[in-house]
N, C-alpha and C positions, 0 to 999 in steps of 0.2 A: 503495499499499498504507499508505503512512504517512497519507494521509487517510482512509482505511478505517479503520486504527486509532484515530486522534485523534475521529473521529465515532462509533466504537463505543465509546470512553470517554466522552465526553460524553453518549451516551445512556443508558449505564450509570449514571453519577451522576444524571441526571434522574429515571431511574426508582428509584434508591435514594432520594433525596429525596422521590418521590412517595409510595413505600413508608411512609417515615418520617412524613410528614404524615397518611396516611390510617390507618396503623397505629402509632400511637407506643407505645414501650414501657412494660409496666405500671409504676407509681410504688410504690415502696415507703416505707414509713411514716419510715425513717431519712432517705432522701434527700428526702423531702417537709419533714420537720421541717429539714434542713439547708438547703434552698432557702429556708423562712421565716426562718431566722437570718439568711441571706445578705440577702433583702429587708429585714429590718428595720435590718440595718449599711448597705444602700445606701440606705434612706430617712434614716439618720441624717448619712450624709455627703452626701447630695443636701441636705440642711437645713443642714450647714455649709457646702457650697459657696454656698447662696445667700445665706447670713449673710456670706461674705467676698465676694462679689461679687453684689449684686441683680439685676445685668444677666442672670443665668444663668436666672432665673426666667421671663424673657421669651421663652425659646426655643420655636419654633412646636410646636403639638401634635402635629403629623404626626412632626415629629423625633424628640419624646420617645417617641411610639407606636411607631416603626420601632426605636428602641433598646431599648424593652421586650421587642418581637417577638423581635429578636435575643438578648437575654438568655435568654428562654424558650427559645429553639431550641437555644443553645449548653447550657443547663442540663440541658435534654433529652436532648442526647448525652452528658452527663457530662464536659464540658468545663470544668475549674477555671479561674478568673480570679483567683486570690487574689492574685498578685503585680500584676497589673494595677489590682486595685481598691486595693490599697495605694497604688500609685503615684499614681493620681488623687484619692485620698482626700488625699494628702499635698500635690498642686497644687492641691486645691479644685475638681476637676472631677467631674461626674457619670458614671457608667459608661453610662447610657443614650445620653447625647448623644453620648458619645465613639465608641461602636459603631456609631451611625448614621453620624456621619461616615465612619468606616472603611468602612462598608458604600456610603456614596454615592461615595467615593473609588476602592473597588474598580470599582464599576459604570462608572464615568468612564474608569477603565483598562482596563477590558475593551471597551468600546464604542469609544474613540478610534482603534485601530487598524483595527477593522472599517469604521467610518466613512470611513477614509483609503482602505481597499481598495476602498471602494464607488465613491468620488469617482475612484479610478484607473481602476476598470472603465469608468466612465461616458466617459472620456477615451478609450476604445478600447485601453488597454494591456491586457494579460494577466497576471492574477495567480494564482498557484497558490491552493488552499484550505488547506494545511498553514501556510504563512507568515504570515498574518494571524490565524489561530487560534493559532499560537505565541506570535507577538508581543502578542496580547491577553491570554493566560493570563500571560505574564512582566510586562506592565505593570499587570494588575490585583494579581498578589502584591506588586509594589514599591509600587504605590500603596496597598496595605493596609498593607505593613510598614514605612513611612517615618513615619507617625504614631506607630505603637508604639514606634520606635527613639528618637523624638524625645522622648516621654514617659517613656521609661526613663533617658535622659540627664538631662533636667530633673530628675527625682525624684532620682537620684543626688548631683546638686548639692545639692538642698533638704535630703536626709537629712544631707550634711556639715554644712550650715549649722544644721540644728536639734540635731546633736549638740554643736556649740561652744555653742549656747544653753543646753542642757540642763547643761553644765558649769557656766556662770555661773548659772543658775538653782539649781544645787546650793550653789554659794556664797552666794548671798544668803538660802536657806533656813538654812544654817549660822549665818550672821550673825544671823538671825533668832531662832533658838532660842538663840544665845548670849545676846540681849537678854531671855530670859526667856518667849517665846511658846510656846505649845503648837503641836503638829505641824501641827493645821488651819489654825490661823491664820497660821503661819509660810509655808505654802505658797500660802496665798491672798495673803498679802502681797507675798510674792516675785514673784508671778505680775502684780501690779499694777503693777510698777516701770517696766514698759516697754510699749510698743505695737506690737512687733515681731510680725511675723506667726507667728512659730514660738510667743513668748509669749502672744500673743491665742490660739493654739490650746489650750495649756496652761491658760490662765485660762478658756476656754470650758468646757473639761471638768471643771475644779473646780466651777465653777458649776453645770454641769448635774448633777454629783454630789451637790451640796448641795441642788439642789431635788428630786432623785429620793429622798433620803434614804441616799444611798450613803457611804461612806468616799472620802476623797481618793486614797488608794493604789490603791482599785479603779479609779477614774477614770483614773488615770495609767498602769495597767495596759492597761486597753482602749484607751487611746490609742497606748501602744504597741503593743499587737498589731493595730490598724487600720493604723497607717501604718509598722510593721516596724521601730521603734527599739527595739534591745535595752536602750539606757541606761534608758529609761522604764521598761521592765519589770522591769528589774534594782532600780531606784529602788522600784518598787510592791512589790517582793518585800521589800526591806531595810526598809522602811515597815512593812508587814504585820507583820513579825518584830517590830518596836519595839513595834507596838501592842499583840502577845500576850506578849513576854518582858520587855520594858522595857529592852531594850539600850540602848546610848549611840548616839543617832542623830546627833549633831553631830560626833563624831569620824569616824563612818563616812560621812557626808555629805562632810565635807572631804577623806577619803581617795578618796572614788570621783571627786570633783572633781579633786584632783591627778592621779590616774591618766587621767583622760580627757585632761587638759592635756598629758601626758607622750605618750599616744599620738597626738594631734593634731599635737604637734611633731613627733613620729618619721614621721607620714605627711607632713609638709609637708618635711621633710628629704630624705623619698625622693622626692617629687615634683621638689623642685629638683634633686636627682641625676638623675633621668630628663631634666628639661628641658636640663641642662648636657651630658648625653651626646648629646642630640639637637643641641642647636647644634654640639657637637664634629665630630658627624657632616658637619651643613651647612657647617661651615667645610672639613673634609677635601674634601668633594665642589668647594667653590669652588677650592681650592688645584689639586686635580687638572685641573679645568677651565682655568684661567690657565696651569698648566704646559702643556697641550695646546696652547694659544693660542699660547705662546712656541715649542714645538718643531716646530708645523706647517709654519711658513714654511721653517724650514731642511731638515726632512724633504722637504718639496715640491721645494726646489733640487737638493738630492741627488739623487731619484729621477728628476726630470725632466732633471739631466744626463747621467744614464745613458741 
């Protein structure tokens, strides 16, 4: 019965995929424009990734083609990949190559248990149908989920580092403004004082805005939206307000930098407290184990004497 249900589910999934390929859903104008915007942002992210690591341009053509087809299929199904796009943009990776690697990993995880089952059958042992199929589904899901979890963790760490850099960047901009520079010159000058990866991203965004004829705060806002850094979006909004209303930017930037440092300090203290609690639990477990080690011989003697 289980084998029949699994076979029916696999057959139904295949029929559904075939129907969606042969008769794709109608494309609406709004969704088509949204996909064009996503394609443009993906092209920009790919150019940034290649600029950060030129070796990424040497990816095989078939791998990039597989990734583009996967992106097209997911877009046709209405699957949003906003968080994944932001994480990959922050890590300097392209969506096409990453999705292609996930598809290949899932296929390998799907085929590995089946190949092992075939090898076992060749030896003469009897293997049920449901067991290898179930294992294949589980290993395929794990193989596809592992890169996603790894990317999410790396992106979270990079976002913390980027926020720290943004705080230092605000201090540098405030000092440049105190020296008599204008806002665009202060932003560009502050971004050129370091070659760290986060400052390079900010400098590239400002340089691209100057070449396109955009204002620097628009570029910073777009960068913050791309990699989902709220501090950059807030900075862009504050600078736009300064440009329109003539508010005092230097005091505002200094206050933002101070608030970011206080928040980072609070997060560091909270993390240190969590680590202390973890160490305390580990010490308690060691103490309990040591007490059991001391008490066990006496208990064994008492129970053995009876």
